[in-house]
Structures are given as C-alpha cells and as structure tokens.
C-alpha angles and dihedrals in degrees: 000000000000112000089229113089116271115223124201118243123200104233098182144002086272089067094241114181134244129149131215138181122254126222115287140187126218134228112223125227111243092216095047113023093197093060123083118221143174130231085254105241119182115314095354120128120231099261125067142121128243121217113240091243093070101043137140093029132054121190124235119197110243142109136229136175128230132243099054096295113135125226114190112207127189125216130177116231123197121195138171135203106322130185091265093058141285113306147155123216113210105184135358119199119194118193122189125197130190130346128307133168126150096339117092093199090061096045116131120252111254116209116196120198121184136180095225117210095173119161088209111074114243096013118137130180094232093065091050102054143009126235114220117192128194113198126202124195116232126172099320096325134087106229117195098201126231113267110298101163105146112239098017091099093205125116129203129260138174138189091229122046110267111247120270093025111143121210110232100176141310110355094338128111134173128211129211114267141119084254103034118231114221118213126197121207102230105183104306095341130089107216131193098217103176113037094093092048097052092081120121100249098175094042096234094131093257124105117242091236129025121185138200135146144213131194093289110024147043099226116212122192109195139179089208088225119146116242094198133069115288137176117271109263134237096045139147091281099046128023096201132099128227108244133185111256134202104222127169114190128183115208115192110244090211107035116202130202113243129221091241139026117263113219118241114248127218112267124030116007098167142340136252118226090262092059095253110132133238119228125199116263095265129098123222094284092050098257129122108288095189106052143016132023094329096051112140130214111272122174124238090277090058095249143106138167125258126215097290092046100259107152108211145164126242095181143017105327100214091177094067109106107238124207092252137009118290097215099154091247096102142011110310120255125250116279099181146309138276118229090257088065098250115131125248115220133195122263103279126091096179140334108329093346123109117208091234089064096054118117141197116009093351094054120117115258126230090278090057091250141112141171131254131174094244102048104018115217115353142151131242132203112240111208111213094004129094129278087028095191115011132354096190141324114283091183137061102282126218102236096198089075094071129013088219089070094064094078092067096224115176139206138065123279120266123225105245097170111163110225118237139061120310118247097248119115111260095219097139104067104167137018117194137224094025094201137046139177129250121259096021139100114241135190108232122191124210117196113209130202105200094187088068090065094102099150096036131021113245109239118235095225125081120277116262093216134032124178136176113190105313094338120100124197118258093200133014132198133175132202113177107309095342117097115194120198132184108222127181114213113209124235092245099050114143111255130229100007122115120247128208122224136209137184129203132206125196114281119271098210094266101100114308136316123344106247136191129181144183126201130227097006106134143034135186119234133183 
C-alpha cells in the first residue's frame, strides 16, 4: 500500500469502491538532495512522503512543561539503511526549553543527543535529518501530540506512559485532546492504535472510527468502511456493493475469561483497528468460506461485502495498517479486538515463529488464543489454518455487539471444509517472481490460461486493475497471456506472510468487472 493516504472514489451510482493517492510533497534529505526522507518518528523508516495538507510541520511524540521547567522524555527510534550509511539509533532524547507557539524567534531550543552506532565513522543522525516539532498548548502543558501525519500509517509508542495519560481500565489509557487519543498498554509499550484509522476514507465528512468510553467499555463508532485498496464491487465474483455502515461496538476495558466458550455468531465477531469487521470462517450456508469447495471470492485484502453491503474479513487481513511493522522478528502487533475485549494479534509469536506452530503449553487453544506473561490472554490470526481469525470467545462477551450473541450458544467452531477444488475459474496460473523486497518497485508477471475461464470469458485486452495484497499496480501491460505489472512494495510491508492477488477487466454489462484471483502467491522479504 502506498504510504500516502488512500481515498475512496465513487466509481458508479452503486457506490463501488476504488482508492487513489492524493497529491503529496516530499521532504529532501540534507545529505542527498535527491532522496526523500522523514523526520524519523518512532518506528518509521527513513523514507516517506508527506501529504500537502500537513506541511510544513510534522509532529513528534514528546511532552514538555511550561515556565522554563525541563521535562526530559525518552523515545526509541528505529532506522534502517539510509542514504548516509547503515546505522542504528539506540536512544533519542529531546529536551524543550521555554515557550514557543507561532513565533520562530521564541521557539524553544531543541537538544538532540544520540548514542551513535554508525558503521560509517563520524556519521551522526543530526546531520542527516531535521526534527520539526509542532507544539500545542493544553491546560498548562505543552503537549506534542503522538504522530498524526496523514498517510504515514505509523502510530506513536513509548516505554514509559506519556504524560497526562489517564488510566480508564485494564490496559487502556486516554490522553488530553479535543479528540481523545486512546493508548493500549501492549506489554511494556503504550501504543496509539487508532489515530491513523480515524481518517475519512469515503470523504463524507465523518471519520472512519470515532472513540469514547464509559466506566466499562471502550465504545467504537465505525462506518465499517475499508481504508485500503479493494476490488470494485459488485463484480463477477461477488454481486454485492460496499456500503457505509453505522456500527457501535462496546469493547470491555477489563476483559475477563469465561468458564465456557461462547460460540461465534454469523455476522460481526470483532473489529479490526480500521473499524472493518471480522466474520467467522463460514459462508452464508454455514460452510468454510476460506478453503475447499465452498470457498468464496475474497479480494486481495481478504475481504468482500455481504448482501447488506458490510465489507468484512474472513481471514488474516494483511492490508490493515498495524501500529508497527510486522517483520517476523518479534511478536506481531495488534490488528483488532474480539467482542470479549481481548486483542487479536498478527501471525507471529516471536522471531521466525508463527503462533499457529506453537506446541505444548504455548499452543493456541480452540479459540485461537493463548496466554503469555507480557500480554495476558490474547488471540492470533492463523494464516492457512482454520479458524483463521477466531474459533470462539474465551472471554465474557458483550452481547450488544451482535444480536446473534443473545442466545448464549456455546462451543468452539468445527472445521467443516469440503474437500475438492473451489468453483472459481483458475485463470491465473503463475505469478513470478514469488518474492520481492520492501521499499522497491518490482515488475511482476501473471501468466493467464484463458481456456480456464469457464464461468466468464477472459477478455483479450489488458486488465485495468492488478493487486497483490494491499499493493496495486502503477502500470499494466499485456503480451499474449502474460500480464506485466509494476508494483511498489512499501517500506512497512509485513514480512514472510503469503499474499493473494486479483486482476480486474472492464465490466461486460453483466454486473461489474470481470475478476480472477489466485491465493497465496507472493511474499515480501527483506
């Protein structure tokens, strides 16, 4: 996915969905003027682009008090190979003095100290980028807000709780703001999970996600509208249209394990950070929607709309922007929450180890969850293994989130995969290469076999859309049965997990574009 924000465009009266990238400006690297860079906030690699709407300021997460007193805050910075050389930054200390707002002559001095581990002798971070801080005054404090640069897709975190955070229950905290920022204590880190996902994807003047809380719940109001590229719906694989929803979900602030497993209902069973809902692994008739004969058509982001227009995920949604990179070198970040309040994490348990492969006491239970001393009880997605997202609720579920929960049915789901090939046309036979590196543009070839288009004829022209996971093609060519697409892989792409792909041809008058897909064809590597 491009790091610039994707906006939804209405492509027809049926409100079909496509996303595009707005104009952007670029910060230039002082060492190499031809190279674009960021001010390097937490867990952001050196290269990224800033939308015009947020220039000229970027926002660095930190706090400082007024009246000359000095508050020294500590932030971790991670960096990769930049144009000035390969380096690691251990600690960055930012110290503010005095008062500054809107007048450059009164701006506080900013002292930057770094423990430089540069491989290149004499290199320091401060001669390779600038830090720009916007300060906002709030009730006697200057609060430099956690990273809110539209399109960066990265949220702030700290080892110590940022000042002025208020505990509201369990692992949840709220910070002072006109639009409160909610932080979740994930192990020893305080993470702003939702700021990126609040953006107004469908440009109707309403944020995708709106948050508040009471004494028992974090209350999420959501439009259920994807903030990543999707297929155009309806299409030849799905006759439904993505529609804006009006969800209100209540997530228990202090989730509690129950004495029995609550069965997952049909419809929403939890929510991703972007407000798009998870469904259980069954299709409408109660069979496995993800694998086997009854597999349904999901786009490259693992979602599709049902009859009332609810776009939803049945399996690991690798297009959901997580709060930090899922590089397979640590425990995966949070992707969302189940309706019992327990968090749902990505696929990795630790470096090179997926949670689905754990054994003995560490193994996932039938609900797809387990306990560790850092995070307590939590769930994991399990790519390629039933139940993919959740198998049941291990906790006390909030029944107001889905009417299907009011019956109190119990028990974990059972894998009822029907053996045999699914009924979708196997038009895409090969995708090559099957791997690509982060931060680069790659030429990907798709080999087609038109005679396999049994349900729909394969057009002879080139596709008008090609997508692998969250990454759409910037240019498309076709020679015979070989489609070549230029695809840019972002710097923060999840590593090691398999992406699906799909291609779209212009509609033939029978209900939207002609679409073909292939599962598990591509992965991003270092």
